N, C-alpha and C positions, 0 to 999 in steps of 0.2 A: 546417494537412495535411492539415487534416479535408474530407472533404466539401463544398460547399462550404452541399445543407440541411441540415448538425448545425454549420455555424461559430455562427450567435447562439445561438440554443440555448446551448452548449456556452460562448460565451464572455464568456456575467457569469456560469456556477460557473468557469472556469479560471482568471479576473481576480478572481473574490469580487466585482462587485457589488455588491453587496447583505450589509452587511456585518452589519448583523441579523440574515441567517439563521446561529443558531446550532448546527440540525441538518447544514444546506449542509456548515458550517463542520465540523462531526468530519468527519463521513463526505467530506467530500475527502483531511482530513487522515492519516485514516486506506490512504486509496488511497496518498496516499505516500506513507507509512512501509509501505506493501508493495509499490511497487512499489518504494522500496528494495530490501528484501529478498529479490525476487524480483533482483534486478541483484546482489545482493552473492552469491545459494548459484550463477548463473550467473559468477563470477568463480571459486568456490569447487572446482567442474566441471574451472574454467582451471587447473586451480593457485595462484590467486595469494591464499597468505596474507593478506595488505593488509588483505583484506577481514572477517577473522575478528573486530574489535572491533567495530563496524562491523553485523557482522550482530547480532551479543548482544543486545549496544544497542537496533537494532531491534526484537529480536523481543524483547527488556523493554519497551519505548514499542507494540506494539501486542496481549503479551496484557496492556494495561489499561485494554481496551474495553474494553466487557464488552454488547455490545452485540451482540442476538442474527445479525443480518446479518456481521457482520466474524465472526464465530467464525461461523456459511455456511461463507463467504468461504476463512478457511482450513481449515479443514477437509476442507475439501474438494475445493479449487483449486490448492492451492498445495503439499502432497505429491508433484503433482506436474514440481514446483521442487524439492523432496528438504526441503519446511519438515514436519517430526511440537509437533505440537501438544497433544504429552508432554511436551517437555529440557525 
């Protein structure tokens, strides 16, 4: 669903065509975990308790990332979804 002008740029990233780019893979995985955390928070706001354990596990996983960019994103943008890095 990406606009045409972005498709080629993101193709190699999303399909992980350059398997030797460890830094890129690191951030793509972090983004995937963050996306799943957001999904959990949305479901919990709908009172769906099925996502409780998944959320705990995902937060544990993302907290293992020591990169300042990941921490900044978590601390700056995820509170809007209910994320609290102090938990």
